[in-house]
C-alpha positions, 0 to 999 in steps of 0.5 A: 622673078619678084624684087622686094627690098632687103627688109622685107625678106628679113621679115619672110625670115622671121615670120614664117616657120619655114625649114631652111631649105623653104628658106633657100629657095626663097632666096634663090627665087627672088632677084636680090643683089649680092650683099642683101643675098649675104645679109639674108644668107647669115639671117637663115643660118641664125635663125636655123640655129636658135630653132635647133637649140630652142626647146618649145613648150605648150602649157595648158591648164584652166587656172591662169595662175599655174598656167603662170607658174609653170610658164615662168619656171621653163622660160627661166630655164630658158624653154620658148613658151609656144603657147597656153591652151585652158582646156584639153580641145585647144591644147590639141588645136594649138599642138597641131598648128604649133608643134612644141617639143613638150606639152603640159596638161591638166586633167581637170578642165571645163569642157574638155579635160586633159584626158581628151587632150592627151587622146588629141595630141597622141592621135596627131603625133603618137611620139609627142611629149607629154606631161600631165601636171595635175592634182589628180592623184588616182590610181585608175586615172594615173593607169590610163594616162600611162596606157596612152602613152603619157611622157610623165605625171606630176602632182600639184603642187609641185616643185619647179626643179622637179617640172624643169628636170622632167622637161629637160629630161624628155627633150634630152631623151628625144635628141 
């Protein structure tokens, strides 16, 4: 067993996204004085509660101003911004790493578009909640996104309230 100061264990608890069982294994694998163990156990319980309650969003759009608008609206409604991406490939890579509750995708982006991102995310997780936020309003494209499993489609310019209502409904449906 390794002996680390209690502050090092607190850093472990907050720095890594591990399931609670992994934290318990960490706590029992290292020698800790009883008071430090109790403090760390309290931290573990707090972190677990926050993770259960948090709603995490990955925002994908090539326009930084649109990303900011989506992020501001989501954060004001209590969402955590897990990350942001500028094209479909970045969205796939970030989704794989971050595993957010919901992902927003623009359709028209340079290099790798939103359809690429949607296909990649759904390949990683068929149950992924993906909302298209795009100015593109063509029926054949809309049909294709829903065929691929998109959760909802919001046309730009959008109302922030409808965006938040859509995001909230998706996490409520998942819960």
